[in-house]
C-alpha positions in Angstrom: 92.5 91.4 75.2 93.3 91.0 78.9 95.0 93.4 81.1 98.6 92.1 80.6 97.8 93.0 76.9 96.6 96.7 76.8 99.6 97.3 78.9 101.8 96.1 76.0 99.7 97.4 73.0 99.3 100.5 75.0 95.0 100.9 75.0 94.9 102.0 78.5 94.4 105.2 78.2 91.3 107.3 80.2 89.4 106.5 76.7 90.2 103.1 76.3 86.9 100.3 77.6 88.3 97.8 79.6 87.6 94.3 78.1 86.1 93.5 81.5 83.2 96.3 81.4 82.2 95.1 77.4 79.4 92.6 79.3 77.3 94.5 81.5 76.7 90.5 83.1 80.0 90.2 84.1 80.7 89.9 87.5 84.2 91.3 89.1 86.2 90.5 91.8 87.1 93.2 94.6 90.7 93.2 93.8 89.5 93.7 89.9 87.0 96.6 90.7 89.7 98.2 93.1 92.6 98.1 90.3 89.8 99.3 87.5 88.9 102.6 90.2 92.1 102.7 91.2 91.5 102.7 95.0 92.1 100.3 97.3 90.7 97.1 97.8 89.3 98.2 101.5 87.7 101.2 99.3 85.4 98.8 97.3 84.6 96.5 101.0 83.2 99.8 102.9 81.2 100.6 99.4 79.9 97.3 99.2 79.2 97.7 103.5 77.3 100.7 102.8 75.3 99.9 99.0 77.1 102.6 97.9 77.6 99.8 95.1 75.8 96.9 93.6 77.1 93.6 94.4 76.3 89.8 95.0 77.7 87.7 97.7 79.1 84.1 96.8 80.2 82.1 99.8 82.0 84.6 102.2 83.2 86.7 98.9 81.6 89.8 97.0 81.3 90.3 93.6 80.6 93.8 91.4 78.8 93.6 88.6 80.6 95.2 85.4 77.7 97.3 85.3 77.3 99.1 88.6 81.5 99.8 87.9 80.4 101.8 84.5 77.8 103.9 87.0 80.5 104.8 89.1 82.9 105.8 86.5 80.2 107.4 84.7 79.6 109.5 87.8 83.3 110.2 88.3 84.1 111.6 84.6 80.5 113.9 84.6 81.8 115.5 87.7 79.0 114.6 90.2 79.0 113.7 93.5 77.9 110.2 94.8 74.3 111.2 96.3 
């Protein structure tokens, strides 16, 4: 199921698991992560440059493991502040 299908079927509530996070080994783009976390791309770039989020550099681009995004979402949902 892609993001467009989620919008059509209505499976985009706070409890809906995003299919992009299903595999922990999947690498996401900065744009995908910003959409998932509902923050700007600049916020994600700041997190990358401050090593606040695990990332891999591919050429001039950054890729972020789905596990790292899941971990951030877990911190947000549990109400814990960042270390």
